[in-house]
N, C-alpha and C positions, 0 to 999 in steps of 0.2 A: 421364395428363396430356396435354393438347392442345398447349400451347406452353411452351417454356422460354426465359426471357430471362436472359442472363448478361452480367455486367459485369466488365471488368478495370479496376479503379479506380487512377487515378494522381492527381497533384497538379492539382486544378482541373478535371479532365475524366475521362471514362471511355470505354473502347471497349465498344460494346454489340453483341450478336448475338442474333437470335431464331431458334430452331429449332422446327420443327413436329413433329407427333406421329410422323412418319416419320424423324425425326432428320436432317432436311435443313435447311440454313440458308436462311431466308427473308429475312433482313436482316442487314447488317453496316454499322456506322457509329460515329460518335463524338458524345457529348453533353458539353456544358459543365456545370459545377456552378453554374448560375445560374437565376434564376426563369424566363426565357423557355424555356430548354432543358427544365427540369423540367415546365413546362406542356405542351410538345410530347410529352414522355414520358408524361404523364398521359393525353393523348389517345390515344396509341398503345396503352397498357395497357387503356384503356376499350374501344377497338375490338376488341382481342383477347378481352375479356370478352364483348362482344356477339356476336362470331363463334363462340366456343366454348361460351358459356353457363356458363363458370366462369373463375376467375382464373388467370393463367399462373403457372408456377413461376418465381420470381425468385431468382437465386443470384449471389453475388459473394464475393470474398476480402476478409477484414478487412485494412485497410491503415492502422490507427491513425486519426489525425485526418482523413486524406484521404477516408475512406469515411463519415465522420459526416454530411456534408451529404446524401448519397444515402440513408442510413438515416433521417434526419429527414424527408425527403420521403416515403419509403415509410410511415413511421409516421403522418405527418399525414393520409395518404390511406387508411390502414387496409389496406395491401397486405401480405400475408404474404411473408416472404423468408427465405432461408438465408444467413447471414453465416458463411462457412467459415473456420475457423482456418487460417492460412498453412501450418503444418506438415502439417495434414491434407490440404489442397489439393495440396501438393507430392507427398505420398505417393500420392494418388488419381490424379494426372495424370502420374505417372512413366512414362517410356518408355525403350526402349533408345537410341533416337536422338531428340533433341528440339531444336527451335529455339525459343529464348525471345524472344517478342515480345508486345506488348500484345494484338495480334489473335489470335495463336495461343493465348494464355492464356484469352482470352474464349471461344474455340471449344472448348477442352479442358474448361473449366468446364461448358459447356452439354452436351457429349457425355457426360461422366462423370455428370452429374446424372440421366441416364436409367438408369444402372447402379447408382449409389450410393443407399442409403437415408438421405438427409440429413433431419435434423429441422429444422423451422422454428425460427428464432431466437426465443427468449423475449423478448417485449416488456417492457422494464424499466419499473417503477414510477418516477415522478419522484422519489420519496423516495430510492430506492437510487441513482439517478443523481446527485442532489445530495450524498448521503453519500459516494459515490465521489470526487466533485470536491473536497469538503471534506477528505477523508482524504489525497488526493494533495497538496493544498495544504499540509496540516499536515506531510507528509513533506518537501516542498520547503523549507519554513521551517526545519524541524529540520536538514536537510542544510546549509542556508546558515549556520545558527548554528554548526555544527561547523567549517565552512570558515573563517569569520571568527574563531572562537575560536583556531584553529591559527595564524592570522596574528598575532593579538594576543599569543598565548603567545610567538611567535618574537621579537617586539619587546620584550616584558617581560623576556626573558632578557638583553637588551642594556641596558635602562633601569633596571629595579627587580625582579630575579628573586625577591627575598625576599617580595614581596607574595603570591605564590601559596602560600606556606607559612603565611601568617598568617590567611588567610580561605578559606572553602570557595569554590572557583572556580565552583560552580553557583549561588551566592547572589547576590541583587540587591545586597547590601552590598559584595561584592567588585567588581562592575561600577561601582558608584557611587564607591568608593575609587579605582579605576583612573582614572576620569574626573577626579577632583580631584587625585590625587597619583601621576602616572605616573613620577615621578623622585624619588629620595631627597632631593634638595635642596628639593623642594616640601614635604616633611614637616618637614625641619629648619628651614624658615622659619616654622613654626607652633609655638605653645605647646602644652603638654599639654592644657590646658583646651579650646582650639580644636579640637584633634584629637578629644578625648572627645565634645564636642558634635556634631561633624560625623559621627562614627561612629554616635552614637545617632539622629541625624536621617536617616541613610542606609539604615536598615533598617525594614521594617514590623513586625518582631518587637519585643516589649516588653522590651528588655534593660535591665538596671539601670545606674545611673551607675557602679557599681563595675566591672561587666563592660566597659563602654565605656572606662573609665579604664585597665583592664588591657590592653585592645587598643591604646590610644593609646601606652602605655609600650612595648609590644612593637614598635609601628611605629617609634617614635623609636630604639629599640635597633637594629632592622633597618636603618634609614636611616644610622645612624652606622657600622655594620659593612659596609654595601654599598659595592661598588666598581664603579659603572656603566661600561659600555663606550661610552656616548654621553653627551653633555652635556645639560643641562637645556633648552637652546635648540635642540636637534636637532629637525628636522621630524618625526622618527619619534615623538617624544613627543606631538605633536598627532595623529599617525596612530593611535596606540594608544588615545587618548581617543575618537576617532571610532569605532573598532572597538567599544569598550565601550558607547558610546551606541547603536550599531546593534544589538548583541546584546540590549541591554535592550529595545529597540523590538520586535525579533523575538520575544522571549519573551512580551511582552504580546500580540502577535499570535497566538501559539500558544494562550494562555489564552482569547482571544476565539473562536478556531476551535473549541476543545473545548467551550466553553459553547454555541456555536451548534449543534454536533452533538448535544449532550445535549438541548437544548431541542427540536430537530427529532425526536429519537427517543423523547421522554418517554412518548408514548402508544402506542408500537409494542410488540407482543407479543414480537418477536424480542429487543428490547433488555431487556425485563423478564426474559425467560428467561435471557439471558446473564449479567446482573448477579446472578442468583440463585445462580450457581456460586460456591463459596468460592474466593477468590483472583482473581476477575475484577471489576475496578473499572469505573467509568463510562468512563474513557478507553479501556481495552482493549476494552470492549464496543462502543463506537461505531466504533473502528478496525477491529474484526473485521467489523462490518456493512458498513462502507465498502468494504473490500477483497473481501469475500465476495459481497455483493449479496443477492439473494433466494435463500435456500437451498432454497426449495420448487421451484425450477426443475430441481433434480437429481432423477434417478429413484431413486438409491440412494447409499449412502455411498461406494461404490467410485468413482463419478463425482466425488464431492466430494474424495476423496483425490487423484485425478488432477488436479483443478483446483488443489489446493494444491501438488502436486508431491511427495507422499510415497508414491506408489504404487511398488512394488518393480520394479526393473529387473534382469532375470535374463539371464545369458549362459552357454550351455553348448553346446559343439560337440565331439563325439568325447570325448576324454579331458580336454579343457579345460573347466573349470568355474570361472568367476569368482565372487567373493564377491558376494552380493546387496547392492544399495544402492538408495537412493531415487532416483527419476527426476530430480527437480529441474527439471522442465520447466514446472511450474505457476507460481502467483503467489508470487514470492519475498518480496514485502512481507508477505503474509499468513502465509507460512511462518515468517518471523522473528517476527512478533507472537505466533503460537501457541507457538513455542518458548519465548520469554521468559515467556509466560503460564503455561506449565507450571512454569518455575523459581519463579515467584511462588507458585503453588499449593503447591509443595514447602516453601517457607518458612512457609506458613500451616498446616502440618500439625498444629500443637498447638492452633490456635485453633478449627478446625472440621473435622469429618470430611468427607473427600473421597475417593470411590472411585477417582479417577484417581491420587491420591497412593498409595493402597493398592496399585494396580496397579504403580506405579513401585517401591515397596518390594519387591513380589513378584519383579519382574524383577531387582532388585539382590541379592536374598538367595537366589535359586534356585541349585542346584549349579553350573550353567553361567551365572554371573551376567553380565548385559549391561553394557557400558560405559555411562557416564552419558548420552552423546548418543543412543545407540541406544535406551535406555530412555525418554528424553524424547520422541523421535519416535514411539515406540510409544504413549506417553501422548497425543500429539497425535492419533494415529489413533483412540484410544478416545474422546477428547473430541469429535471430529467425528462419530463414530457416535452418541454420546449426544445431542449438540446437534441433529443431524439428526432423531432420533426425537422429542425434546421439542418442537422447533419445528413439526414436521409435525402433532403432536397437541395443540399449545397447552398444554403442561405446563411448570410451573416446576421447577427442580431440587430433587430430594429424594433423600437418600442411598440409601434403600432402593429407590425406584423406579428410579433411575439404575443401581444395581448389577444389577438384573434385566434391563434393556433393553440392557446393554452386553456 
């Protein structure tokens, strides 16, 4: 390599250093993350290309959203670069004595680049970038629903706690009833017929008049027996109605996001391979793609395990030997999705043969049987190995084929 250009990225700006082939600093400065500064940087990089006859090595540490502007500039101008994981950078730049400043970090990144064999960052396909954004948006909406539901539950315990026992709290019917009848006095002010018609109109399911009438009678009985802690005119009754409305809106938003992800993935081979696994539905498949990205960028399934965070962490020193456990340094969202995916596969065991479930049963029935969670994580490892092989070779899931490649 002739020149190394290193950046220490911070909010809205970066400290930049340029080192020559003799590992001496030719330039130290600061650039802003705006168009004029990036245009000057482009001129500098082009001068280095003209001078060396090859592109410089560009390296910086990933800093979340703050490094995205620099990444976009480099991608737009087709510059190869190494975006280093912060933990990896910290390990590589570790010293006995070290002063932590933006300038020193930029210099250390450049110096260590001459010693470390850093792979260039895989340039993402726009599809995977959009899927990541949609999946994260879906997660944020889901988290917001849980937070608002907990607030709504707290107020319902004051106004009309019996409602949660009458309807499934995950249903749209429950949310509609909370919006109309947040207090038992609201129910008692209505006749059985009005309640029956309202219940039937509040759900998209085709329930019979008899079922609706049974629910209306149950509501009247619950309202008569209820002893609310707040009055009908308390402001918290309006508050709980607002919460129910907001949750209903967010649930609709989740449905639209899922539909968008499925439409975006319909023609992709990765999606078709994942949904071919027994127990993996459309939602799970698109969420795995969104969190995992392009699986082809990994060289082997061990790298894939490390990305997910299920690679083993082992500690032994002298006579001390701790129990092996998974690292948990990887993508926690993906790890959670894959864990629950395995639970779904286990429940599907009678519907369709799945070698991953066979492996789970083997671990649970061997003489030194594994605990449920340990066996489940082992199944996640097996799934990743099989999925990596199938996607690399553009093969859909087949029980016999998957059994041989795992």
